[in-house]
C-alpha positions as CSV (number, residue, x, y, z in Angstrom):
1,M,121.5,87.2,109.2
2,R,118.1,87.1,107.6
3,P,118.0,89.7,104.7
4,L,114.2,89.8,104.4
5,L,114.1,91.7,107.7
6,L,114.4,95.0,105.9
7,L,111.1,94.3,104.3
8,A,109.4,92.7,107.3
9,V,110.6,92.4,110.8
10,A,109.7,89.2,112.7
11,T,110.7,88.3,116.2
12,A,109.3,86.1,118.9
13,A,109.1,89.1,121.2
14,M,106.2,90.3,119.1
15,L,104.1,87.4,120.3
16,S,104.2,88.7,123.8
17,M,103.9,92.4,123.2
18,T,101.4,94.4,125.1
19,P,98.8,95.7,122.7
20,V,99.0,99.4,121.9
21,H,96.0,101.4,123.0
22,A,95.7,104.9,121.5
23,A,94.0,107.9,123.2
24,E,92.7,108.9,119.8
25,T,92.4,107.2,116.4
26,G,91.3,108.5,113.0
27,Y,91.5,108.6,109.3
28,A,92.9,111.6,107.5
29,P,91.8,112.3,103.9
30,V,95.2,113.0,102.3
31,N,96.4,112.5,98.7
32,G,93.6,110.1,97.8
33,L,94.0,108.0,101.0
34,Q,92.1,107.6,104.2
35,L,95.4,107.5,106.2
36,Y,95.1,105.8,109.6
37,Y,96.7,107.5,112.6
38,E,96.8,107.1,116.3
39,I,97.6,109.7,119.0
40,H,99.1,108.7,122.3
41,G,100.4,110.4,125.4
42,P,99.4,113.3,127.6
43,A,97.2,115.8,125.9
44,K,99.0,118.7,127.5
45,A,102.5,117.6,126.8
46,T,104.8,120.5,126.3
47,T,107.3,118.7,124.1
48,T,107.3,118.6,120.3
49,P,105.0,115.9,118.9
50,L,106.9,112.7,117.9
51,V,105.8,110.9,114.7
52,L,106.5,107.2,114.3
53,L,107.1,105.8,110.8
54,H,106.9,102.0,110.6
55,G,109.0,99.5,108.7
56,G,108.3,97.6,105.5
57,G,105.6,95.0,105.9
58,D,104.8,96.2,109.4
59,T,101.9,97.8,111.3
60,I,102.2,100.4,114.1
61,E,102.1,97.5,116.6
62,T,104.7,95.3,115.0
63,S,107.2,98.1,114.6
64,F,106.5,100.1,117.8
65,G,104.5,97.9,120.2
66,A,107.4,97.7,122.7
67,L,108.7,101.3,122.4
68,L,105.6,103.4,121.8
69,P,104.0,103.0,125.3
70,V,107.4,104.0,126.9
71,L,107.7,107.1,124.8
72,A,104.1,108.1,125.3
73,R,104.5,108.4,129.1
74,T,105.9,111.9,128.7
75,R,105.3,113.1,125.2
76,R,102.6,113.3,122.5
77,V,103.2,110.4,120.0
78,I,101.6,110.2,116.6
79,A,101.8,106.9,114.8
80,L,100.5,106.3,111.3
81,E,100.1,103.4,108.8
82,Q,101.2,104.2,105.3
83,Q,99.3,103.5,102.0
84,G,98.3,99.8,101.9
85,Y,99.6,99.0,105.4
86,G,97.6,98.0,108.4
87,H,94.4,100.0,108.7
88,T,95.1,102.2,105.7
89,A,93.4,100.9,102.5
90,D,95.6,100.8,99.4
91,V,95.2,102.7,96.1
92,P,95.6,99.6,93.9
93,D,97.1,101.3,90.8
94,R,99.5,103.6,92.9
95,P,102.9,102.1,93.6
96,F,104.6,102.4,97.0
97,T,107.4,105.0,96.8
98,F,109.4,106.6,99.6
99,E,108.7,110.1,98.1
100,Q,104.9,109.5,98.1
101,S,105.0,108.2,101.6
102,A,106.9,111.3,102.7
103,D,104.3,113.6,101.0
104,D,101.5,111.6,102.7
105,T,103.2,112.0,106.1
106,A,103.6,115.8,105.6
107,A,99.9,116.0,104.6
108,L,98.8,114.2,107.7
109,L,100.7,116.7,109.9
110,A,99.0,119.5,108.0
111,H,95.6,117.8,108.6
112,L,96.3,117.6,112.3
113,G,97.4,121.2,112.5
114,I,101.0,120.3,113.4
115,A,103.4,122.7,111.9
116,R,106.6,121.0,113.1
117,A,107.3,117.5,114.6
118,D,110.1,115.2,115.5
119,L,110.2,112.1,113.3
120,L,111.4,108.6,114.3
121,G,111.6,106.2,111.4
122,F,112.5,102.5,111.5
123,S,113.9,100.7,108.5
124,N,111.8,101.8,105.5
125,G,110.3,104.4,107.8
126,G,113.7,105.9,108.3
127,T,114.1,106.4,104.5
128,I,110.6,108.0,104.5
129,A,111.7,110.3,107.4
130,L,114.7,111.4,105.3
131,Q,112.4,112.1,102.4
132,V,110.2,114.2,104.6
133,A,113.2,116.2,105.7
134,I,114.3,116.7,102.1
135,R,110.9,117.5,100.5
136,H,109.2,119.2,103.5
137,P,112.0,120.6,105.7
138,Q,109.7,123.0,107.4
139,C,107.8,120.1,109.0
140,V,110.8,118.6,110.7
141,R,112.5,119.6,114.0
142,K,114.6,116.5,114.7
143,L,115.2,113.1,113.1
144,V,115.7,109.7,114.6
145,L,116.8,107.2,111.9
146,V,116.8,103.6,113.0
147,S,118.3,100.9,110.7
148,T,117.9,103.3,107.8
149,L,119.0,102.7,104.2
150,T,120.1,105.6,102.0
151,F,122.5,103.9,99.6
152,R,122.2,100.4,98.1
153,H,125.7,99.5,99.1
154,G,124.6,100.1,102.7
155,A,122.7,96.8,103.0
156,D,124.0,93.3,103.2
157,P,124.3,92.0,99.6
158,A,122.2,89.0,100.6
159,L,119.3,91.4,100.9
160,W,119.3,92.3,97.2
161,E,119.7,88.6,96.2
162,W,116.7,87.7,98.4
163,M,114.6,90.6,97.1
164,K,114.9,89.4,93.5
165,N,112.5,86.6,94.2
166,A,110.7,87.8,97.3
167,R,107.4,85.9,97.8
168,L,104.5,86.3,100.2
169,E,105.0,82.7,101.3
170,N,108.4,83.7,102.8
171,M,106.9,86.7,104.8
172,P,106.9,86.0,108.5
173,V,103.6,84.5,109.6
174,E,103.4,87.0,112.5
175,L,103.3,89.9,110.1
176,Q,100.8,88.3,107.8
177,D,98.6,87.8,110.8
178,A,99.1,91.4,112.0
179,Y,98.0,92.7,108.6
180,R,94.9,90.5,108.4
181,K,93.9,91.5,111.9
182,V,93.5,95.2,111.1
183,A,93.4,95.7,107.3
184,P,90.1,96.9,105.8
185,Q,90.7,94.5,102.9
186,P,92.6,91.5,104.3
187,E,92.6,89.9,100.9
188,N,95.1,92.5,99.7
189,L,97.9,91.0,101.7
190,R,99.7,89.7,98.6
191,L,99.3,93.1,96.9
192,M,100.8,94.9,99.9
193,H,103.7,92.4,100.0
194,D,104.4,92.6,96.3
195,K,104.3,96.4,96.2
196,A,106.6,96.6,99.2
197,A,109.0,94.2,97.6
198,Q,109.0,96.2,94.4
199,R,109.7,99.4,96.2
200,M,112.9,97.8,97.6
201,R,113.9,96.3,94.2
202,D,113.5,99.8,92.8
203,F,115.5,101.4,95.6
204,R,117.6,104.3,94.4
205,D,120.4,106.0,96.4
206,I,119.5,109.3,98.0
207,P,121.9,112.0,96.6
208,S,124.6,112.9,99.0
209,D,124.0,116.6,98.4
210,A,120.4,116.2,99.5
211,L,121.5,114.6,102.7
212,R,124.1,117.3,103.4
213,A,121.3,119.9,102.9
214,I,119.3,118.5,105.9
215,T,119.6,120.9,108.7
216,A,117.6,119.1,111.3
217,P,119.6,117.4,114.1
218,A,119.6,113.7,113.7
219,L,120.3,110.6,115.7
220,V,121.3,107.6,113.6
221,I,120.9,104.2,115.3
222,V,121.9,100.8,114.0
223,G,122.4,97.3,115.5
224,D,125.9,95.9,115.4
225,T,124.7,92.9,113.4
226,D,122.0,94.7,111.5
227,V,121.1,94.0,107.8
228,I,121.9,97.7,107.5
229,R,125.7,97.8,107.9
230,P,127.0,99.8,110.8
231,E,129.5,101.3,108.3
232,H,126.6,102.6,106.4
233,A,125.1,104.2,109.4
234,L,128.4,105.9,110.1
235,E,128.5,107.1,106.5
236,L,125.0,108.6,106.9
237,A,125.9,110.3,110.2
238,R,128.9,111.9,108.6
239,L,126.9,113.2,105.6
240,L,124.2,114.8,107.8
241,P,125.4,118.1,109.1
242,H,124.2,117.7,112.7
243,A,124.1,114.0,113.5
244,Q,125.1,111.6,116.2
245,L,125.6,107.8,115.8
246,A,124.6,105.0,118.2
247,V,125.5,101.4,117.5
248,L,123.6,99.0,119.8
249,P,125.6,95.9,120.8
250,A,124.3,92.4,120.3
251,T,121.4,93.7,118.2
252,D,120.2,92.8,114.8
253,H,117.4,94.2,112.6
254,M,114.6,92.3,114.1
255,A,115.6,93.1,117.7
256,I,116.5,96.7,117.5
257,M,113.0,98.2,118.2
258,H,112.7,96.0,121.3
259,R,115.8,97.4,123.0
260,T,113.8,99.8,125.0
261,E,116.2,99.8,127.9
262,L,118.8,101.3,125.6
263,L,116.6,103.4,123.3
264,E,114.4,105.2,125.8
265,P,117.1,107.2,127.7
266,M,118.9,107.8,124.4
267,L,115.9,109.1,122.6
268,T,114.7,111.2,125.6
269,R,118.1,112.9,125.9
270,F,118.3,113.6,122.2
271,L,114.7,114.8,121.7
272,N,114.8,117.0,124.9
273,A,118.1,118.7,124.0
274,D,117.6,122.5,123.6
275,L,117.7,123.6,119.9
276,S,118.7,127.1,121.0
277,R,122.1,125.8,121.9
278,G,123.8,125.3,118.6
279,T,122.5,122.2,116.7
280,G,120.5,120.7,119.5
281,V,122.6,117.6,119.4
282,P,124.0,117.1,122.9
283,P,127.6,116.1,123.3
284,V,128.2,112.5,124.3
285,G,128.0,112.1,128.1
286,K,126.1,115.4,128.7
């Protein structure tokens, strides 16, 4: 298992991904940023918009290049790149924090006139999604949390050993290239890496009471050989009041977002479940 994958996901499948083409792109002036976003899918979709929150070290394409086009066939999908990632320029003296990223995400929704959305977060993006649900609960209808860390003990211990001395030179070349391809200041790659690594070194557990207070239905997804331990995903699913758990077989952290044949039907079923019927979390097999 490669522990750096929580910070940056690299897989050979990325090299053959179909490029993501958005119906609309833009920059939202939020919290001192020009936050880059893309909108995909049918303009007249009747389902709740789905917001995609990328992983650490990633761009929209490296996190969601395989899954996004599949989801956008039937629903409106909004993807964004957080402070200092991808197309979004950094604020040099502002650190990366999960809380700030959550506030930026909520501000983007307000900018777009979206009162309530479903959130799908991968890796660091899942932790951001949880912070949105805690800090801006009115914005969230449902949560999909993929390979999401909430407690330090939930990650393979090797991750924390690796993070102590994380260096840009060890960042997967594919992710370095993806950043340079779209960043407004490509020379800031090292700054992005170092701030992302520091955010992980500073990771603090989310209080259990804050997780128990989240009322949005949630789908917690993890790979059976993920750097995020399946036991941790189960712990999270039991803390959230209205949650389901899915463990994908033969899947690690770098492969999970490419398991579209498993994810697409699971996500469609979960997101389309009627909230008027109890929690909106459909029983297994229904």
